N, C-alpha and C positions, 0 to 999 in steps of 0.2 A: 539833797546835796548835788550842787552841777558838777559835771565832768569837766577835769583841767582839759582846757582846750587844746595845749601841747599834746596830751595822751592821746586825745582824740583825732587829730591830726596823723600822730604815729601809727593810731589803729587802722585809719583809712588810706593812709599811704601805703601802696604795695610796695615791699621789697624785692629788688631783683633778686631772680634764683639762678639765671643762665648765667654763661662767661661774660667777661666784660669785653663788648666787640670792639676797644680800642687796644686789645692784648691780642699778640699772635695767640692763636690754635696751638696748644704745646702738641697735639696729635700731629699737627700738620708740620710745626717748627723744627720738631726731632728729628723727624727723617730728614728734611732738608737740610739741617746743618749736618748730619751724619754723610750725606750725599756731597755736599761741598768740601766737607773735609777728605771724603775717599777721592774727588777730584783733585783737590791741590796736594794730597800726598803722591796720587800719581805723576803728578807734573814733577815735584819734587824727585821722584825716584827716575823719571825719565832724564832729569838733570837741567831743567829750566829755571832753578832758584837762584842760580847767578844771573841771567838775565832778569827777573823779575826784581830781584834785589840792586840792580843797577851796577853789581860787580865788574870791574873792568873784565874785558875779554882777553885773556892770556891763556899760556900753556898751563898754569897752575890752575887756572879756574876751570879749565878744561876737564885735566886729571883729576881735579877733585870731583866734578860733575860726574865722573866714571867710575868713581869708588876709591881713586888714588891707585900708586902703582899694586899695592895688595889686592885689589879690586880687580883689576886687570889680569893680573898672574891668576887670580881664581876665576875668573873666566876662560881665559884662554888655555891655562897649561893642560886641563883634563883632558879636552877635545884632542889637544897636540898629543898628548902622550898616548891617547889610544889610536891616532891614527900611525904614529911612528912603532910601536909596538906591534901593532897587525901588520904594517908594511913589512917588518924584519922578520916577523915569525910565523905569518899567514897562520896564526893560531886564535880562535875565538876567546878562549877561557884567560889565558894570561894579559890579553887585550883589555878584556873587561876587567879584571883584578885591579891592572894596573891604574889606572884613573880612580878607582873608588879608594884605593891606598893613599893616592895624593890627596882625592877630597878629606878623606878621614885627617890626614896630616895637618892640612891647611887650616881645618876647623879645630883642632887641636893647638896648633901654633896660637889660632885668634885666642882662645880659652885659655891659655897660659900668658898672654898677654893682656887678659882681663880686657878684652875689645870686645865690641858687638858681634856676635856670631850668626847673625840673621842671613847676610847674604852668603856665607859659607856654608849653613847649614841648607841653606834652599838652594844652593849649586849642589850640594852632596846629593839632597833628595833627587835633585834633577839628573844626576848621573846614575843613582840608583834605577830609577825608572828607565833608563836610556839601557842600563846594563841588562834588566829583565826582560825587556823587551827583544832585544839581541838574542839574547839567552832560550828564550822560549820559541823564537823562530828558528836561531841556528843561522840567521843572517846578519854578517858583520855590519851592513848597509843599516838594518834597524838599530843601531845604536842611536841613529839621527832622526827617528822616525818623529819622536816626540817635539822635535824643533819645527817639524813640519806643522804640526797640528797647532805651536804656538803661533808662528808665522802667520799660518791661516785663519786662526780667531782674531789676532791682532789686525790683520789687515782687513778681514770680512768686517769687523765691527767699526773700523774707521770708514770703510765705503759706505756700510749702512748709515751711520751717523752724517755723512756729507748728503745722502741721496734726501733725508728727512729733513734736513735744514738744521741740525745741531752738531756741526763738526767736532769730535771728541777734544782735539787739541784747543779750541775755543773754550771749550768747558773748563778744562783742567786749568790751563793758563788765565781764565777768568776769574777763577776761584782763587788761584795762587796769588795773583797780585790783588785781590778784595774787590775786583770788578763785579764778580758774581757773573750775570748773563748780561748786563747791559752792554756789552759789544755787540751784539745782535742789532742795536739799533743805530750803531755808528758803520757807515758803510765800510770805510777804511780798517776799520779794526777785524769787521766780519770776512772781508775780501782776504784779508792777511791771514788770519787764523784758519779760514777756509782752505787756503792754499798750501797752508802748514800741514793740513789733515791730508791733503791730496798727496804731499810729499811723504809724508810719513806712511801712508797706506802703499805709495809705490815703492818705497823701501820693503816692504814686508811681503810684498806680490812679488818684486822681482827676485828675490830670495826662492821663493817657491818655484818662478818659470826657469831659473838657471839650474836649481839643484834638485829638483823632481826628476828630469830626465837621468841625471847620473844615479839617481837612487834606482831608478826603474830598470836601468841597464847594469846594476852592481859595479857600479865604479868606485869603490870603497874611496879609493886615493884619492880620486880627483873630488869627491864630494867632499872628504872631510878638509881638502886645501881650500875648496871654495867655500864651503860654512866659514873658516878663519879668515879669509880673504873678505867675506862678504860681510864680517861680522865688525869690529871694531873700526876696521878702515874705512867704513861705508858709515857708521854711526857717527863717530867723531865731526867728521866734514858737516854733516847734516844736522848736528847739534847746533856747530857754530851757525850755519845760516839761520837756523831757529833763532838762536838768541838775537841776531841781527834784526830780523824781522819782528821778533816781538818788540825789541827798542824802539823800532821804528814807528810802532804805534803805541807803544807805554813808555814814554821818554820819562826817567828818575824826575823827581820834583828838584829845581834847584836851591841850594842853600838858602838860609835866610840871610837878608843884608844885614848885618848888625849896626852899618854906620848911616851915616847921613847922607853919603851918597855925592857930599860938595866938600 
């Protein structure tokens, strides 16, 4: 009895046992996807979404990018309350308690309104860390110490990314608009996104250059006022400049023409 040719072919033809080379390696694709989403999320948190989505530049869009009225209040009021309370009382304990109480109230209002509490809780944690640092040292200026770490970390990371040729603003915006890292091969996009990274690094480093001397001299009043002035008042104009620069190289697609044109 002779073998069936088809059966013999099946026995002799080796079956592939490895991964399909035409498909992406899951071990590589998964981390890349996580990184891409992380960068896109960072760009959204920084307020770049309106520029990426082609939304009109307006006061409403700018306000929404900064978290709305409530987001601005949550960002500014605790530091302002600390500054005012310490200026009036020169007593560290009530000056630390007051912004914590304000932070708890703002988080509670969000919970009562069934709104996202991430920003309020994050702000409350930041206030708590600042209060602990000041309480441990007994120095009111240490209430602002964590802000120096944050500005230094952001500024340092942005500078390093420029030096190594992978500017972080470019990565964040690229993944937000779905361009990935293709912008690196486009001279115009690379130039604009590198310049944006320089500008944002400059903002963080400028804050350190102005505020650190006030910290080391223990000038709490001017340190608190300077932090407020170099916060939203500098962030908002730079965000608008960033939107304009991103749109100069990522123009939104025009709507499809449904007519014949004649």
